[in-house]
N, C-alpha and C positions, 0 to 999 in steps of 0.2 A: 504494499499500499504505500510506503514511503517513497518507492521509485516514482509511481504516478503522482505522488502529491508534491513532489520536488519539480517534476515536469511541469504541473499546472502552475506552480509558482513563477516558474521561468517564463513561460508564457504569458502569464499576466503582466508581469515585469518587462518583458520586450514589448508587448501592446501598448504599454504606457511609454516606455523609455524612447522608442521610435517616433513619437510626436514631435513636430515642429513646434519651436518656442515662440511663443506669442505675447500677448496681454498680461501683466501681473495681476491675475485675479483667481483667486482659487476658493472654491464653496466647497465646506465640508458638513456630512451630516451631523445631526445631534449624537453624540456619545462618543464623536472622533474629536480629539483635540484639533484645533488649527494646524495645518502641515506644516507650516512654518512657525518659529517662535514671535510670540505677539503678546502685549499686555492687555488682557480681558478679564472682565467679571461677567460669571455666567449663571443664571438660574434655570435649572430644570425643574419641570412638574411631570411625574411619569407614574403610569399605573399599569397594572397587569393582572391578567386572569390567570391562575393556576391550578393545574390539577394533578399533583403527584401520588396520587392512589390513597386508599383509606381514608383518613380523616383531614388529610391535608389538600384541602380543595378551597379556594377562596380568592380573595383577590388581596393584591398590597399597592400602596402608593408611596413615593416619596419625593419629598422636596430638598433638593441638593444645590447649595451656592458651591461655585468653584471659582477659584481665581488662579489664572497664569499670569507670571511676572517676567517680562523679557528683561533681562539683566546683560543681555549682549544681542548681537544681531544674529547670532549663531546659536544662542543657548537661553533657555527658560526654565523656570520651576512651577510646579503646578500643586493645586492641592483642593479638594473636595471634601465636604462633610455632608453626608445625607441625613435626613431624618425621616424615618418610615413609620407607615401605619399597616399591619397587615390583619386583614378580616378573614377568618373561616366561617365555612359555610354553618358550622355547628354552632355558631355563636360566639365563639372566642373571639377576642380581639387583642393586640397590643400594639404600643406605639412608642417610639424612642429613638434613640441615637442608632444609626446603621454604622457599618464597617467604612472608616474615611480611607482616602487614598493620597498620597504623596508620590509625585513623579518628576522626571527631569525629560528635556527633551533638547537636542541638537542638531542643526541644520547641517547637513552633511554637504549638499550641493544644490545650487538653483541657476538655471540658465540666465543670461543677460536680461531678458526682460519677464522672467518668472514664469515660462510657460512650461518648464520643469521644475519641479521642486522635490527633493528625496530629504527625508528626515527620520531619525532614529531616536529611540528613548528607551525609559523603563519606569513603571509604576509600582508601588511597594503599598498593597491593601494592609491596612492596620487592624487588628481585633479590637475595635473601639465599641463594636455591636454587640449586645448580651446574646451568647449563643444559647443560653438557657430559655430566652424568650423567643427564640429563632428570628433575632432581628441581626446576627451576625455569623460568620463561618467558624470564628473561635480560635483562629490561627493567622499568621502572616502568609502574604502571598505576593509573589514576583511576577511581573508581566512586561517583559521586554518587548518592544513593538517597532516596525518598520513601516512608514507611510510614504507613498509615492502619488503626487497628483501632476496631471499633465492638462495642457490646454490644446489640443489640435486644432481646433476653430475657435472664433471668437466667443461662442455661445455655447460650445460643448467642453465641459470638464470630465475628466476620468480619475478617478481615486482608487488607490488599491492600499488596504490595510492587511499586514500580517502581525499578528499579536500571540505570543505564547503565554498560557497561564501556568504557573507551577506552585503547586502547595509546599511551603518549607517546613512543614511538620508532618509529613506523610500523607497516607491515604484521606480521602474525604469519608465522614459519615453519610450511609445511605440517607439522600434527602427524602424518601418515603417514609423514614422513621423518625430521624432527629434533625439536622441538618437547618438550613434556613431556605424557603422559597426566593429570598433575595439572591442567593448564592448558589444555585444548582449549577454543578458542575463537576468534573472527573479530577484528580490530583494533578494530572498534567495533560494538557490539550492546548490544541493550536487552532487559532481562529485566523480564516480568510476571508476577507471582505472585498467586494467589486461592486463599485458602483458608477452611475453616470448621472450628469447635470446638466440641464439645459438652461439656459439665461435668456431673459427678456427683459432688459433694463435692470431694475431694483428686485424682479421677481425671480425666483429660480425654483425648479423642480428636480427631484432625485428619486433615480430608483436602482435598487441593487440587491444583492443577495449576500447573506452571511452562511459560510460553512465551517462548522466546527469538526475537528479530526481529534478522536481519543486516542492517548497512545497505548492504552491499556487493554489487552484483549477480553479483559474480565468485566469491560464497562459497555454498555450499550452503544450504538453508533450515535454519534454526535448529529444534531439536527441540522436542516438546512432550512434556511429562513429568508423569506422574501421583506425587503424595506422599501419605505416610500417616505418622502419628506416634501413639503411645500414651505418655501420660506420667503422672506423679504429681507433684503440686506441693503446697507449704506456702507459702501468700502469704506474703512478706517474708522467708522462711528457707531454702528448697532447691527444686530440681526435679529429676526423673530423669526422661529420656523415652528411647524406641527408636523411630527414624525409617526409611524405606525409600522409594526412589525407583525408577521403571521408565519406560522410554522409551514413547510411544505413538503419534508419527508425527515426520516430517522425519529430519534426518541424526543418528543416535544417537550420542553422545559417550560413554555408558557403557551396558553393558547391564544393569546395574543397580547400587544403593549402598546401604548402610546405616549408621544413625550411632547410637552410644549415646553420651548426652550427660548430663553430670552438673552441677549448678550450686548454687553456695552464695551467698546474697544477704546483705549484710553492711551 
């Protein structure tokens, strides 16, 4: 499986890399940091429906302020602090702080006019959420990532994100019994996201797919999900967007999710 995965990653990279450079204008989906380092304050409101078997059925919502601070034209630091509420169908409910995250991002290369931008970085998820109340995973997680964005035409943008998630404390508990519906994943897995954005002045629309590859043979196959986003953006000032995600194949972790995102660039 790994050989075919690496072939797919190389193909996605070449698809983006061969695009000629045009204007310096990159649009990212909610949930992906801006591809290049930038100072931005963002607030996300997300809700999702989940069914993990047994009594683990319900809906969760999060309010997540996040801040990215550009310390250098090539380097930025990021932090996010989500507050969550989980409501189960059997009437149980819990609310509180979920797992926070700290991250760094480095701009590896950008073409003269910004038509091709390549960045890399890593995030560290902190066990600030209560694992007993199912608000957190209860351990540290490391997520290195690689982000590539190109603009082959003035109105078309292609984004590729590759992110690996690694638990620093061994195997995950089974989400159908303990775990948190906010953090349903294997101890070691890889996310590949490919998206296409179309620009019409300040309005943009994005469609794409997420595929998760799970390294352990004892875990169910990772899901394939479809994503869509509609947004309004003023370059260098603000952005507002509404996104949704639906599972297409594999072991679904959410029945659906939606995200409202507001960002201020400074």
